[in-house]
N, C-alpha and C positions, 0 to 999 in steps of 0.2 A: 478506511477504503486503502490505507497505506500498508498495511500490512502488507509481508513478503518481500517487499521491495526490492528492501536490500538485496535479502538473500538469492533473489529470482535474477537483482539485474549483477552481483557476483557471481554468480554461478553462469549464466551467460559467457560474462567478459572474459572469462578461463574459458571457459569448451568454446565459443563464435569461431566457426570456420569458413563464416561469407561476409561480409556487408551489410547484408540487406535482409533481417529476417523478420513475418509475421508470424502473427498466434493470433491465440483467445485461449479465454480466460472466465470459471466458473467461483464464484466467492459464495460461499456465506455463512452469514452468522446471525446469531441471536442473543439477546442478553436484556436485563431489567435501567441497567446502566444508573441506576440509583435512582430510577421515575416511577419505582411501583411496578410496574408490569414491564411484562418482557418487550423489544420492538423485533422484529425479524427485515435483514436487509440483505434479499440479492442484489449481485450484481455480473452480467455480463458481457465484458471489455474482448471489443479487436482493441490488439495492439500492432505498432511499429517500431523498429528498431534498424539506425542506420548507420557502420561507423567508416570517418574520413580518415586517416591520420591516426594523432591522437583524441581527436573527439569523437563522441557516441551522442547522439539524438534518438529520441524516444517521443514517440506519443500515445495514449492511450484513452477509449473512447468508448464510457461506457454502456449497459443500459441497466436502471433500476427497477427493484420493486422494493418498496418499506410496509411491514404491515405494523403497526403501533398507535398509540394514540397521540402522533405527533408534537413527541416530546424530542424525540431523537433526530438529529439531522449527519446522516449519511457521512464521513470521512471528520465531523468535529466535535458528537457525541451528543447532550443531552443538553438543549438550551433553553428549555422552558417546564412548567411540571405538567404539560400535556393536557390534552382536549375534554380527556375522560372519556372519551369513545373511539374503537378502536375499529381501525378502516385502512383500506390496502390502498397506496398512490403506487403510480410506476410512471419513466419517462425518460427521455435520456437524462444522463449527469451529468455530472462536467467534465470537460476533456482538462487532459494535464500534460503540454508539451515539457519536456527536458532537452540540456547538454549538459554533456557534460566533457570532462577533462580531464586527461593524464598527467597528471603534473608529475609522477613519476614512476617505477615502478611498482606498485603497493598504493600508489595514494592519486586518489583521482576527488575533482572538486564537481560541484550538481549544483545548478540551476534548475527552477523551476516553477510553469508555472500554470497553475491553473485557473480559465478560465470558468466564468459564470452559462454557462449552458443548461445546465440544472434550472428547472421551473420550483423556485422558490415558496412560489404560495403553496406548492403542495410536500412543502417541507424533502424537496430532494437535494434542496441545497442552499447559500447563503446569499445567492443572486451579486454575489462579492469578486472580485479580484484575489486571488493569495498566490502567494511569491514566499520560495523558500530555500533558502543558501545549504548546504547540503558539504559535507565532510569527510569522504572514506575510506579507510586503509584497510588492507589486506596481508596479508602475507601466510608464507606457506612451511611448511613444514611435517617432509615428506609427501604422508598420505591427507595429512591433515591441510585444515586452511583456516588459521584462523578473523576472523573480520571484527569494525568497530565501526560506527560512524557519530556523530553531530551532527544536529539541525537547529538551523531560526527560520520559524515560522512566522513572517507576515499575512495575517489576517484580515481581509477587508469588510469594513462594518457597514454590517445590514441596516435601515430601518428599524429603528426598533428592539438588534439584534446588536448588542455591543460581542465585540471578541475581544480576545485576549493577544499579543503575540507572546508565540510562544519557542519552548528548547525542548529540544527530541536527544535520544539517543539509544543506541542500540552496539550489540555484542553477542559472538556468535562464534561456531567455529563447523566447518561439512568436513563429510572423512570421502574419500575415494573411495568407494568400495570396488573395483574393477574398473576397465575401460569402460562401460557403459552407465553404471551406474555409482553415487553418489548420493552421500544421507547426511542432516547436519540439524543441528539448532540455533537459536536467538532468544535474546530480549529483548524487549523493547518499551521504550516506554515515555511521554508526554507529559508535559504539563496540563493546569486544566487550562482550557480554552473561553469558556463559557463562564459567566460567575456562577451560575449554577448547577454548572455542571462540578466534573471530575478529574485527575489528572489519570492517565492513560498506561498501564501499562501488562502488557501481553508476550507470552511463551509458543514458542512457534517451534512447530516439530516437520520436516519435511524431506522430500525422495523426489530427488529429477533421477532421467535413464534417458540416455541415449539410444530411440530407435534405429535409429539408422543413421545414414549420411549426413543426412537432413533436417529428421527429424525428434526430435528430443518434447519430454512431457515430465513434470511436476507434479504433485499432489504435496500437498503440505495439512497440516491439523494444530488450531488455536486453541490457549485456553487465555482468560481472561485475568489478575492479579489485582484489578485495582476498579471500582464501580464506574468510570469513564469506559470502559474497554466491554464488551460482549462477553457473556457468561463464556461461548466457546465458537469457534468457525472450522470451516473447510475448506478448500478451492482444489481447482483443478485447474492445468493448462496445458496448451499445444502449440508449439512454435514450429517453423519451416525457415531455415534458410536457401533462402533463396541464389 
């Protein structure tokens, strides 16, 4: 469930006009994750973002609906062989908090904390705290902005479900079509988190529009390029500067 975080965060940082921003987003993805049957994941998330000097603070509170054989955990990927019986589980997901410091123009350092608020007995999370350390850089070239990032993710081990600490990386570019619209693409990858899982690689295209002085919308679509990723997915978000 990390997809588009870098792209969306970058575009917000480049276009923000106020200190406080509240929003909501819808994400849907589907794929077999190398497990032999598809798992569908839908997320409805409330988001908040606050700027203070060089610091930016963010919070995401998701509601999840996962349909599959219990082989896939959102945000982690495949963790087991599955139960063999397809069912739907729904409930609060893991709350994610982050703080970003603008070290220099074009360079950001971020610390991210995942709180285990999702019910691990229903396969909505691992029930453990995760920590991520991220470094992102971006550079403008006229209408084009290139960006890249590197991250290290410390994943908590749930009983009977050992997870690896993993590296992630991404790069891409956005193009400012006019004063209202921008579009771009990114490629993101992450190492295998679970012993029975697979690495993740996803190609994402996105479009952002400033609807007016306060409102901004974004749409994206993704294609999975590795067994650890969904086969496809899409998302929509809407945010308002306060």
